[in-house]
C-alpha positions as CSV (number, residue, x, y, z in Angstrom):
1,M,-24.9,42.7,83.4
2,S,-21.2,42.3,83.5
3,I,-21.7,38.3,83.3
4,H,-24.1,38.4,80.4
5,K,-21.2,40.4,78.5
6,L,-18.9,38.0,79.4
7,V,-20.7,34.6,78.5
8,G,-22.0,36.1,75.7
9,P,-18.8,36.4,73.5
10,R,-17.7,33.1,74.7
11,A,-20.8,31.3,73.9
12,A,-21.2,32.9,70.3
13,A,-17.2,31.7,69.8
14,V,-17.6,28.3,71.0
15,C,-20.8,28.2,69.0
16,C,-18.7,29.0,65.7
17,Y,-16.1,26.2,66.7
18,F,-19.1,23.7,67.0
19,I,-20.4,24.6,63.5
20,A,-16.7,24.9,62.0
21,F,-16.4,21.4,63.3
22,L,-19.6,20.0,62.4
23,A,-19.3,21.4,59.0
24,L,-15.9,19.9,58.7
25,I,-16.9,16.7,59.5
26,T,-19.8,16.6,57.2
27,G,-17.5,17.8,54.4
28,A,-15.1,14.7,54.9
29,A,-18.5,12.1,55.8
30,T,-19.8,13.8,52.0
31,A,-16.3,13.4,50.2
32,R,-16.1,9.6,51.7
33,A,-19.0,8.9,50.8
34,Q,-18.9,10.2,47.3
35,A,-15.5,8.5,46.8
36,T,-16.6,5.4,48.4
37,S,-20.1,5.6,46.1
38,K,-17.6,6.5,42.8
39,E,-15.8,3.1,43.7
40,L,-18.6,0.9,43.9
41,Y,-19.2,1.5,40.0
42,F,-18.6,-1.5,37.7
43,A,-17.1,1.1,35.0
44,R,-13.8,1.4,34.0
45,A,-12.2,4.6,32.8
46,N,-10.6,3.1,30.1
47,T,-11.3,-0.5,28.6
48,F,-9.6,-2.6,26.0
49,S,-11.3,-5.5,24.7
50,I,-10.4,-8.8,22.2
51,F,-13.5,-9.9,20.6
52,G,-14.8,-12.6,17.8
53,A,-18.1,-12.5,16.0
54,Y,-19.8,-14.9,13.4
55,S,-23.0,-14.7,11.6
56,G,-24.4,-18.2,9.8
57,D,-26.8,-16.4,7.3
58,S,-27.8,-13.3,5.9
59,S,-31.3,-11.7,4.1
60,H,-33.1,-9.1,3.8
61,I,-33.8,-7.1,7.0
62,L,-33.3,-3.4,6.5
63,M,-30.7,-2.6,3.7
64,G,-29.3,-5.8,2.0
65,N,-30.4,-8.2,-0.7
66,A,-27.3,-10.4,-0.6
67,E,-28.5,-14.0,0.8
68,N,-26.8,-16.7,2.2
69,R,-23.6,-15.0,3.1
70,K,-21.5,-15.8,6.5
71,L,-19.4,-13.7,8.3
72,L,-16.6,-14.3,10.7
73,S,-14.4,-12.0,12.4
74,F,-11.9,-11.0,15.0
75,G,-11.0,-8.0,16.2
76,V,-10.1,-5.6,19.2
77,A,-11.8,-2.3,20.9
78,Y,-11.1,0.6,22.8
79,S,-13.7,2.3,25.4
80,R,-13.2,5.8,26.8
81,R,-15.9,6.3,29.7
82,L,-17.6,10.0,28.7
83,L,-20.3,9.8,31.3
84,V,-21.2,7.6,34.4
85,S,-24.2,7.6,37.0
86,R,-26.3,5.1,38.7
87,I,-28.4,4.9,35.9
88,V,-25.9,4.7,32.9
89,D,-22.4,4.2,31.6
90,W,-21.7,6.4,28.5
91,Q,-19.0,5.0,26.5
92,Y,-16.9,5.9,23.5
93,N,-16.3,2.8,21.4
94,G,-13.9,2.0,18.7
95,E,-13.1,-1.1,16.9
96,L,-10.3,-2.3,14.8
97,V,-10.9,-5.9,12.7
98,P,-7.5,-6.9,11.2
99,V,-9.4,-10.3,10.3
100,A,-12.8,-10.2,8.6
101,L,-13.9,-13.0,6.4
102,E,-16.9,-13.0,4.3
103,S,-18.4,-16.2,2.2
104,D,-20.3,-15.9,-0.8
105,P,-22.2,-19.3,-2.2
106,Y,-21.5,-20.4,-5.7
107,S,-24.5,-20.5,-8.1
108,Y,-25.1,-23.5,-9.4
109,V,-27.3,-24.6,-12.8
110,V,-28.6,-27.9,-13.7
111,Y,-29.7,-28.2,-17.3
112,N,-32.4,-30.7,-18.0
113,Q,-32.1,-31.0,-21.8
114,T,-35.1,-33.0,-23.6
115,L,-34.4,-31.7,-27.3
116,P,-32.3,-32.9,-29.3
117,T,-31.8,-35.6,-27.1
118,P,-32.1,-36.0,-23.7
119,A,-29.3,-35.2,-21.5
120,T,-28.2,-33.4,-18.1
121,F,-25.5,-31.3,-17.9
122,S,-24.2,-28.5,-14.9
123,Y,-22.1,-26.0,-13.9
124,T,-21.1,-23.7,-11.2
125,S,-20.4,-19.9,-11.5
126,P,-19.4,-16.8,-9.6
127,P,-21.9,-16.0,-6.4
128,T,-25.3,-14.2,-7.8
129,V,-27.8,-12.0,-5.1
130,L,-30.2,-14.6,-4.4
131,C,-29.8,-18.1,-3.5
132,A,-33.7,-19.4,-3.9
133,T,-34.0,-22.3,-6.2
134,V,-35.2,-21.1,-9.7
135,I,-36.4,-23.4,-12.3
136,Y,-36.9,-21.6,-15.8
137,P,-37.5,-23.7,-19.5
138,Y,-34.9,-22.2,-22.1
139,S,-35.0,-22.8,-26.2
140,F,-32.6,-22.0,-28.7
141,T,-31.8,-22.8,-32.5
142,L,-28.6,-22.9,-33.8
143,G,-27.4,-21.9,-37.4
144,N,-27.6,-25.2,-38.6
145,G,-30.7,-25.8,-37.5
146,V,-30.9,-27.9,-34.3
147,T,-33.2,-26.8,-31.6
148,Y,-31.8,-27.1,-28.0
149,S,-34.7,-27.0,-25.7
150,G,-35.3,-28.2,-21.6
151,T,-35.6,-26.5,-18.3
152,A,-32.9,-25.2,-16.1
153,T,-32.7,-24.9,-12.5
154,Q,-30.5,-22.7,-10.3
155,S,-29.6,-22.8,-7.4
156,C,-26.5,-22.6,-4.4
157,K,-24.0,-25.3,-3.7
158,G,-20.6,-24.3,-2.2
159,R,-19.1,-21.3,-1.4
160,E,-15.9,-18.9,-1.4
161,W,-14.1,-16.9,1.3
162,T,-12.7,-13.7,0.7
163,I,-10.4,-12.5,3.4
164,G,-10.1,-8.6,4.4
165,E,-9.8,-6.0,7.4
166,G,-11.8,-3.2,8.8
167,I,-11.9,-0.2,11.0
168,S,-15.1,1.2,13.0
169,P,-13.7,4.3,14.7
170,A,-17.2,6.0,15.2
171,G,-19.2,4.2,18.1
172,F,-20.7,4.2,21.4
173,Q,-21.9,2.0,24.3
174,W,-24.6,2.5,27.0
175,N,-24.2,0.4,30.0
176,F,-26.8,0.7,32.4
177,L,-27.2,0.1,36.3
178,P,-23.3,0.3,36.6
179,L,-23.4,-0.5,40.3
180,H,-24.3,-3.9,39.3
181,R,-22.1,-6.7,38.2
182,T,-24.2,-7.9,35.3
183,Q,-25.3,-5.0,32.9
184,P,-27.7,-4.9,30.0
185,F,-26.2,-2.4,27.5
186,L,-26.8,-1.0,24.1
187,I,-23.8,-0.5,21.4
188,G,-23.4,1.2,17.9
189,H,-20.8,1.8,14.9
190,G,-19.9,3.1,11.9
191,G,-16.8,2.1,9.6
192,Y,-15.4,0.4,6.6
193,M,-14.5,-3.0,5.2
194,Y,-12.0,-4.0,2.7
195,S,-11.2,-7.0,0.9
196,T,-9.3,-8.5,-1.3
197,Q,-11.9,-9.3,-3.8
198,P,-15.1,-8.1,-4.7
199,I,-18.4,-9.1,-2.3
200,P,-21.1,-10.1,-2.4
201,V,-20.9,-10.6,-6.1
202,A,-18.1,-9.9,-8.6
203,D,-19.6,-6.5,-10.1
204,A,-19.5,-5.1,-6.6
205,G,-17.1,-3.5,-4.7
206,S,-14.0,-4.5,-2.6
207,F,-14.3,-1.3,-0.8
208,N,-17.4,-1.5,1.7
209,F,-19.1,1.0,4.2
210,T,-20.3,-0.8,7.5
211,F,-22.6,-0.3,10.2
212,D,-23.8,-2.3,13.2
213,F,-26.0,-1.9,16.2
214,G,-27.3,-4.3,19.0
215,A,-27.7,-5.3,22.6
216,G,-26.1,-7.7,24.9
217,F,-24.9,-8.2,28.8
218,E,-22.0,-7.4,30.4
219,L,-20.8,-9.4,33.7
220,F,-17.9,-7.8,35.2
221,R,-15.7,-10.6,37.0
222,S,-14.4,-7.8,39.2
223,R,-13.7,-4.1,38.4
224,H,-11.1,-4.6,35.9
225,Q,-12.3,-7.5,34.3
226,S,-15.5,-8.5,32.0
227,V,-17.2,-10.8,29.4
228,R,-19.6,-9.7,26.9
229,A,-22.6,-11.5,25.0
230,E,-24.0,-9.5,22.5
231,Y,-26.5,-9.9,19.5
232,R,-26.3,-7.2,16.7
233,Y,-27.7,-6.2,12.8
234,H,-24.6,-5.6,11.1
235,H,-24.6,-3.8,7.3
236,I,-22.2,-4.0,4.6
237,S,-22.7,-1.9,1.5
238,N,-20.4,0.3,-1.1
239,H,-23.1,3.1,-1.1
240,G,-23.4,2.8,-5.1
241,T,-19.1,3.4,-5.9
242,A,-19.7,-0.1,-8.1
243,T,-21.8,-1.2,-10.6
244,E,-23.7,-3.6,-8.4
245,N,-24.6,-2.7,-4.3
246,P,-26.8,-5.4,-3.2
247,G,-25.6,-5.1,0.2
248,I,-25.2,-7.4,2.9
249,D,-27.6,-8.0,6.3
250,S,-26.7,-10.3,8.8
251,L,-27.4,-11.0,12.7
252,V,-24.4,-11.4,14.1
253,Y,-23.2,-12.9,17.5
254,Y,-20.4,-11.3,19.3
255,V,-18.6,-12.8,22.5
256,T,-15.9,-10.3,24.0
257,Y,-13.4,-10.2,26.7
258,S,-12.4,-6.7,28.2
259,F,-10.1,-5.1,30.9
260,G,-9.2,-2.0,32.3
261,R,-9.3,0.7,34.8
């Protein structure tokens, strides 16, 4: 009995030391595994980006009606990681566009006069909403009794570029599969654009609201640098704050270089 009494406490102490040792090793291994796992993510905490964007046409997609408008812009962006897991890297994303160019086509009208003598006249006028070719007859009589009649053909010819700037402070980006170098992502923003003259027509406003959403792929060259290619739906309109509000719907290509930690 004395031997058991002597061995019992020692065995218990040895067991306690052994369990504590295992817990220490397990905790260290778990912490190391977590740190290693975190290091494996291609997901920066803070990201700075430089991008260029272009759209060669516009049409009625969701809300806008102005046709044949072009967009060209260059800007910078900032992203802050909000949440990251094996499935998604959720980020706040804001954009600043110091160079935003919008192009409107001129309206081109050709008059083919039949009375009182055959003749052809043409002129260019400020942009209109639609660019489809329209042919319509005309006839009017002046005070001297002479009647003028014929057909008029209206279409678009030539264009003008308007410079502006914009900012989209409200935005988010969701990168999927952040453990991989190539990541599909979704992105969306809301903001405004200011131009040096009304767009897309003369009676619209110089101050317009904007929003966009789209998708693309981000390729990480390293854990700190990446390039993105994306395709977005982009909308511009003045929300009824001007006489006319045709709005512009565009599908825009973006190319972005990003860096950060």
